[in-house]
C-alpha positions, -999 to +999 in steps of 0.1 A: -002-002+001+010+029-008+020+062+021-007+087+006-033+061+007-021+049+044-027+075+059-058+079+040-075+054+058-062+060+094-077+093+091-109+081+075-110+055+109-106+086+132-133+103+114-157+073+118-141+065+154-155+101+166-191+099+147-191+067+167-187+082+197-203+113+191-236+091+184-228+073+216-223+104+236-259+115+224-280+084+228-264+089+261-280+120+264-311+109+252-311+076+275-314+101+309-337+122+295-361+091+292-353+080+322-351+115+345-387+119+327-402+082+336-385+086+372-405+122+375-438+103+364-427+073+391-448+086+414-479+072+398-464+035+398-472+016+427-456+022+461-432-009+470-457-035+490-453-030+526-446-059+558-476-074+565-480-061+601-496-071+632-503-035+659-510-039+695-506-003+707-532+025+691-504+053+686-486+032+663-513+018+647-529+054+633-495+061+624-487+027+603-531+039+590-513+076+585-492+070+566-515+046+543-504+007+558-533-011+571-523-038+591-532-074+591-541-067+626-547-046+652-556-052+691-589-042+706-604-024+673-636-018+691-615+009+713-591+019+692-631+032+671-642+049+698-609+068+721-583+069+685-615+072+663-587+084+636-576+074+612-600+049+605-590+011+610-606-002+579-632-034+577-616-067+570-587-059+594-582-082+622-590-075+661-563-099+677-574-092+710-566-074+738-533-051+737-516-066+767-527-104+761-533-113+722-546-138+706-513-163+695-535-181+674-546-159+653-520-141+653-501-172+639-529-174+609-521-141+603-484-149+594-467-115+600-441-102+590-434-074+625-456-073+652-455-033+667-453-024+699-446+002+725-415+000+752-446-009+782-452-039+763-414-052+764-427-080+786-451-097+760-419-097+730-398-135+743-443-148+736-440-127+707-409-135+692-423-172+684-443-160+658-422-132+644-398-105+648-411-081+672-401-037+672-407-020+697-412+020+700-399+045+733-428+075+725-437+076+763-406+079+786-398+096+821-375+120+800-408+131+785-406+152+752-431+124+734-442+150+700-402+151+694-406+110+699-432+106+675-418+130+651-385+104+649-405+073+650-425+090+627-400+082+601-381+047+613-417+038+610-418+055+572-386+030+569-398+000+582-427+001+563-414+017+526-428+051+530-410+074+538-423+102+520-452+099+532-434+097+569-421+128+558-453+141+547-470+136+578-440+151+604-448+187+575-484+189+582-478+181+621-457+213+626-478+232+600-509+227+617-493+231+645-479+270+637-511+274+624-531+272+653-508+292+671-509+320+646-548+319+653-547+319+692-516+348+691-544+368+673-575+357+691-552+360+723-548+396+712-586+401+709-595+390+741-566+385+769-594+364+791-583+338+764-549+332+777-559+317+810-546+282+820-567+256+820-569+223+836-568+191+809-586+163+821-602+127+820-631+118+848-622+084+864-655+082+885-677+112+900-646+120+926-612+111+908-602+127+876-570+119+853-556+156+847-530+161+821-495+172+827-460+171+822-449+145+800-481+143+781-485+149+747-520+168+750-488+194+770-461+194+740-490+202+722-502+229+742-466+244+745-463+245+707-498+268+710-488+291+740-513+274+762-512+277+797-516+248+816-527+251+857-517+223+863-478+218+876-487+187+894-468+152+895-474+123+862-466+095+855-443+088+823-475+088+803-479+125+812-508+121+836-516+125+873-548+111+895-561+138+914-598+151+930-621+171+919-610+190+947-573+197+932-587+221+901-592+248+924-558+251+932-561+283+902-587+307+906-590+317+869-583+286+856-608+267+831-616+230+824-621+214+795-624+176+800-628+147+773-657+128+768-674+102+767-680+109+802-684+078+825-720+069+830-719+071+869-703+104+864-730+121+839-758+112+860-743+129+891-724+153+878-742+183+885-754+173+916-720+174+927-711+195+953-673+191+949-680+195+914-705+226+916-682+245+940-652+246+916-647+284+909-646+275+867-680+255+872-694+283+891-681+311+859-695+286+835-667+280+823-661+247+815-660+227+777-660+190+762-635+178+738-642+155+722-629+116+729-595+114+726-569+088+732-540+097+758-510+083+748-511+085+702-483+101+683-485+127+655-526+122+641-535+130+676-513+154+681-524+170+649-560+166+659-557+177+691-538+208+684-574+214+654-596+208+680-584+230+711-574+255+687-619+251+678-626+254+714-605+281+727-614+300+701-656+295+703-650+305+736-660+342+740-677+341+708-654+370+691-645+347+661-675+323+659-674+286+656-657+280+623-632+303+623-605+283+642-612+253+616-616+278+583-580+286+594-566+251+599-573+241+562 
């Protein structure tokens, strides 16, 4: 072969190679654009399947339901529906029995991937681990701050259930509700300074004894976030609830009383004739308000709902904003 012909052939090969590399690069760019477009449409695809869960704690149950995960079993479903209320447990979820004594036969039949418990149910772990792995979560502790712990544990549940985005959205929604509720109440208190009066938050045990919420309770954390003063500064257990007589609510004369419904039947039939009750300053001033049923040991869904309910109740008290003003503002 002549030298000129060889050089020409070499130059041609180089040009072909450059064209090939350019074509390959363009193909890669097009493929990248296609994949980016496909990923942007990924939310429309079905979510990764969640593990099969049995949940023995109602706070954990409300949270996984709020993440869009339906457990295969929950303990004491009727009690959940009466006390936690929402998120609703769908029909078809098995009731596995008592929270502290679930039916092992039911659990075996359901074949869960995990059983979820709270830290106070640890005594059941050895028994339950014969069925499947057990995950325990400590929202309520002697250190308190259950709202902060609920935020953290919601993230852990999101990872366990393959619902990280839903967990982050639930945490954001709760923070947004608390911020909006604080804004509504701050504005209301500027209009009506008496609305800043402290309150007792109670649950009736019987005609003479109450559970009274304070430090280490989820409700206290929500009240702190809303700038609401708690009239009770007495002792509480690690769930954040103290036990007291009715006369304990006479200690702060300007306090308002908020109580959770439903009332036990003996209380409902005798409260208005109860001399101790009628002697309380708040009762004499007719500053007593009923609240909807709430589970006192919940997580973020309970915190969000309580913030809305309490804000609506507080702003209705003196009638300045009307019954629906707070509800509209928190949407």
